N, C-alpha and C positions, 0 to 999 in steps of 0.2 A: 522761972526755969529757962535756961539758955536755949537759943535756937538749935545748937548742936545736940543737946540732950533730947529735945523734942524730936529732932530728925532721927536720932538713934532709936528712940522709943517707937516711932512710926515704922521704921525699917524692921525692928524686931517683931512688931505685931504682924507686919506683912509677911515676914519670914515664917512665923508660926502658922499663919493662915495658909500660905503656899505649901509648906511642908505637909500639912494635914490634908491637902486637896489632892485627890487622885482621880483619874478618869474612871468611868463606870466599867470600862473594859480595857484590860492591860494584859497582854499575853506574850509569852516567849515562844518562838518557833525557830526552826532551822530550815533553810532553803538550800537546795543543791546549786552550787555555783557552776562555773565553766569547767567542764570535764576534760578539756584539752589544755588546761594551764600547766606550766612546768611544775614538776614535783609530784609526790605521791598523791593518789586519789583521795586519801583520807583528809586532805586539806580542802577538798571541794565542798566545804560547808560554810554557810553564811548565817550567823546567828542574827535574828531580827526580833526587835520588840515592837509589837503592834499596839497602838493606842487608839481608842475609840471604837465605835460600833462596827461590827462586821457587815452591817447593812449600808454603811456609808457608800455613796456613789462616786466619791473622789478620794484618792489616796495621795498623800504627800510623802514621797520617799526621800529620806535624808541620809547623807553620807558624811561621816566625821572627817576632821582635818588631820594634819600631821600629828602623829602620836595620840590621836583621839580614838575614842570608842563610842558605841551607840548610846551609852549612858549620858553623853554630852547633851542629848536632846530630851532627856526625861522630863525635866521641869517645864520646859516651854511646850513640849508636845501635849502635856496634860492641860495646859491653858488653851492651846489651840483647839483641841477636840471639845473642850468645854464651851468655848465661845463661838466656834464656827460650825453651825449645823450642817450635817451631811458630809463631814470630812473625817478621814482617819489619817494617822501618821504612822509610818513604818520607819524605824531607825535601824540602820544596817551596819553590822561589823564587817571588817575585811577578813579574808581567809586566814591572814597571819595571826589572828587572835585565837586560832585553834592551838597555838603553841603555848598558851598561858595555862598555868595551874593556879586557879583562884580558890581552891578548896578551903584553905585556912582563913582567907578573908571572909568567906561565907560563914565559917565557924565562929569567927570573932564577932561578926555582926549578929549572929544568932545567940551569942553569949556563952557558947560552949568552950571557948578558949579565951584567955585574957588578952587585952590589946598588946601588952608587952610580949607575951608568948608569940603572938602573931608577928610582931615586928622582928623578934629574934629569928623566927622561922624563915622569913623572907630576906631580911637584911642584916640582922645582928651577927649571923654566922660568918659573914664575909670578913668582919674584923676579929671574930672570935670563933675559930674553927672547932672548938670543943662543943659548940652548940649542936645538938642532935635531938631528933631528926631535923633536917632543914630542907629548904627548897633546892631542887636539883635542876639547874638550867639545862635545856636541851644542848646536845653536842653541836656547836656551831659549824664544825667541819663537815657535818652531814646536811647542812642547810644551804648549800651553795645555789640551789635552784631558785632561792628567793631573790637572787640578783636579777631574775627575769620577771618578778612580780611587779610589773610596772603599770603604765596606764592602760594598756590593752587588757591585761588580766582584770584590773579594777572595773573597766567598762563592761567587759563580757560578763563579769559577775553581777554587776548592777542590772544588766539587761535581763538576767534570769529573775531577779527580784521584781523588776518592772512587769515582766510577763505574768508573774503570779498576781501582781497587784491589779492587772487588767481583767482578771477573772470576773465573770458576771457582767462584763461591759462597763466596768468602772473607768473613770478618767484618772490619769496619773499626772501629778506634778513632780518634778525632780529638783532637789536642792541639796545644800550642804553648808557646813561651816568651814571657813578657811580653805584649805586645799580641797575639801569636799565640795565647795562651791565651784572651784576650778574644774573638778571632775564633772559637775553638772553641765557646764558650758562645753567641755570637751565632748561629752556624750551627745549633746544636741548637734555637734558639728561632725561627728564620727561617721565613717563609712563602714557599716556592718554588712560586708559582702554585697554591696550594691544598694542597701537600704539605709537611708539617712536616719541618724539617731533621733533627730527632732520629731520625726513622725510617730515616735513612741510616746511622746509626752505632750502635755497641754500647757506647760508653763514652767518657769525656772525661778527658784528661790535662792539667792546668793547672800549668805550671812558672812560678811567680812572676808570675801574671797572672790576669785574669778580669774579670768585670763586677760589678754590684751594689755599687759603691763600692770595688772593688779599686784603681782608679786614679781619676783626675779625672772629674768629671761636668760637662757643659756647663751653665753657670749658668742660661740661659734662652734663649728664641727670639731675642731681640735679640743676645745674645752669639754665638749660632750664625751669625746673618746677618753679623755683623761679621767673624768668623773666616773665613767662606766668601768674603767680598769680598776679604780679604787673600790667600787661597789662589788666587783667580782671577788675581791679579797675579803671584804667584810660587808655583807648585804644589808645590815640593819643600822638605822640612825642611832648614833650615840650622842644624845642631846646634851648630857652633862660632861662628856669627854672623860669618863672614868674607865673606858675600855670594857665596860659591861653594859651593852645597849639596853638590856632589859631592866636595869636598876632604876632608870628614870620613872617608868611606870610603877614599879614596886614602891619606891619612896613616896610618890604622889598619893597612891592609894593608901599606903600605910599611914601617912600623915592625916589623911581625911578620916580614916576609921578611928584613929586615936582621938581626933577632935570630936568625933561623934560619941564614942564610948567612954572616954575619960577626958573630957574637955579641960577640966581644972587641974588635972594631974601634972606633975613636973614634966617638961618636954622630954620625950624619949629621943627625938631626933637631935636635939641640941647637944646631947652627950655622945652622939654617934660619930666616931672619929672620921668616917669616910664621907660624911655630909660636907660639901664645900662650905667654907667659912662664910661665903656671901649669903648663904641661906640662914645663918644663925643670928638670932637677935643679940643685941649688945648687953642685955640684962637677962637674968633667969626668967624663962617664959613657961607658960602652960602649954599643953599640947595644942590647945586652940590658938593661943598666941603665936606659937611656932608656925602653925599652918597658915594663919593669916599673913604673917611676916614673909613667908616664902612666896605667896601668890599675889600679894598686893603690889600694884604698879609703883608705889612710892618706895618700897623696900626690896622688892625682888630684883635680881640682877638685870640691868638694862638690856643686856643681850638676849634675854629670855622673854621678850614681849609676847611670844606665842602662848605663855601660860598665865598671863596677868589679868587681874580683875581690879576694880576699885571698890574696896570693901571697908575702909576705915583706917584704924591705926592701932599700933601696939600701946596698951595702957601702961602707966607707970608701975603697975603691979605685975606686969608680964602677961596679962590676959588681953584678949582682943576686944576692941571697942568698935562696934559698927558705926558707920557714919557716911557712907557713900551709897552707890547704887546696888551693890551685891552684898546682902547680909551674909556673914561668914557661915551661918548655918546652911544656907542654900549652896554655897560653894562646896562645903564638906559633904552635903547630901549628894551632890553631883559626882564627886570623885570617890566617895566612899559607899558605893552601891554594888550589890551583887544580887542576882545575875545581871550581866550587862554593864560592865564598868565603863568609865569615861576615859580610860587611858589604854594605849596600845603598847605592850611591852616590846614587841618585835616589829617595829615599823619599817617596811621595805624602802630603803633610800632610793631605789630605782624609780619609785613613784614621783618623788620630788624632781629628779632629773627629767623625766618624761613630761611632767607638767610644765617645768621651766621651758622645755623645748617646744611645747605646744602653745605657749603663751601668744605668739603672733597669729596663731590660727591660719598658718600658711604651710603648704607642703614644700618647705625648703630642704636643703641638703641634710640638715641636722634631724629634722622630722623624719625624713626618709630613712636615714641611717638607723634611727631608733625604732622604725616600724610604726610610726604614728600615722593613722589614717584620717587626718584632718582635711576633709574634702568639702563639707557642706555648710561651712560657717556663713557664707553669704546668702544661703537659702533659708536659714533658720527664721521662722515667722512666729515665735512664741512670745507671749507677754512675760515680762521680767520684773522681779522685785530684787532690790539690792540694798543692803545697809552696810555702812562702813563705820569702824571705830578709829581710834587714834593710831593703830598699828602701822598702816601703810602711808600715813601722812597724805591722804587724799588719793592714793593709788587705786583703791577699790572702785570708787565712783568714776574715776578717770577711765579705768578699764571697762566698766559697765557701759559708759557713754560711748566708748570706742566700739564696743561690741554691737550696741544698738545701731550705730551709724553704719557699721560693716554689714549687718544682717538685715532681715526684713521684720525685725521685732516691732510691733505696733506701739509707737511712742505714747499714744494716748492711754494705753493700758499699762504702761510701765510705771514703777514706783521706785524712786531713788531717795534714800534716806541717809543723812549725814549725822551720825551720833558721836563723832570724834571728840566733841567738846566734853562729853560726860562719860564715855565708855571706853574701856580697854578691850583687848581682843576676846576675852572669854565672857565679858559682861552680857552680851546678847543671850547667852545660854544660862546665866546665873542670876542676873539682876531680878529684883522683886518686880512683879507685874506693874506696880504703880510707878516704877522708875525705869522700866525697860522699854527703850525706844523701838527695839525690834518688835516686841509683842504689840505695842501700841499702834504700829503701822502695818505689820504684816497681817494682823487679824482682819482689819477692814479690807485689805487687798484680797486676801483669800476669800472673804465673803463675796466679793464681787466676781471672782473667778468661778466660785462654786455656783453662784446664781446664774452665770452665763451658760453653765452646763445643763 
């Protein structure tokens, strides 16, 4: 048997084991966010998935990245609470996810509607208006307040979650994936009306993200003003450039559910006229093959590194063949779950602008213009874990080292991991435990932090 077939078999077995493994306690709850945020008060709701025992003395709060949802952390959170005694994980959605209607996804996963009917409800109607009933997007002209859902709103919301996590004297660690990691660093450096953010937490977990040059930096004040003016016209990120910001999340979740519920059926997305050609395989594909083709780093559009994994390859029969770190079943499980999906349909672009401006962690003119309260970066004295993939070409660890040097972070307690040779941006969230460099390194680090408490 060839080494590639043996590897595929091992990954498949690992995927089946991981898919069947769930934490003893896994609950959904809603926490009230910042009640002074722009917009109607009905959006002051933060959906949270709690993993692990309610008796845990340490809580790791995790924030998703750009276009991400709390479901990004489901698979790894289960492993963490299983392997680290005394810890719980809370995965947090942003308030913008209150705009989503996931009801038919839930029905499809439950088997009460067909996968094709689900696809038509959410996406098929865009090309074929005769399809009814169908998804009704919210009126974007009434959502202008979302242009002010930036870093301050995110951090004030997270502060409410951290406050809840502290109940009973629990210690709290804060982290996130991608931009969520940037949010964690910003939180530690933030001035909450005279109280430093770092005093709320006991450590930082940065999963392929951060500040201090980890990602882009706003060029100057004029650039920030130009970007903000565009955001005021259209406040949500349109990752695919179709003029329908919400369609990115809908297509990703639809593809995942199709791969779960009808993996060997002919690809529904491949025949969808509005799906960009770059996502369509060159041969007739299955739903599973289509899903893998769109997300795998080898075949996904190079400009969309934010959504990529290393999952294998499209087979000659159009189905997917596992062969790298993330079995396609785990990727599909991550993106095809309800409640608590892994995508954000209405991601506020203001958050990216503010994070870019916060990157230097200085109160420069751009930061002041945007109302960023970056005051305490030099005083942060928290232990830090960081892992980087291939996305930033070394930027994440460069940023982490720069932050450690700037702050008072205890170097002997810090852990910096370079997984860039084997993992793309989403792999820390989806790779099988046996091949997941994030899980292999963060679990021992967390055990040490928990033991100190």
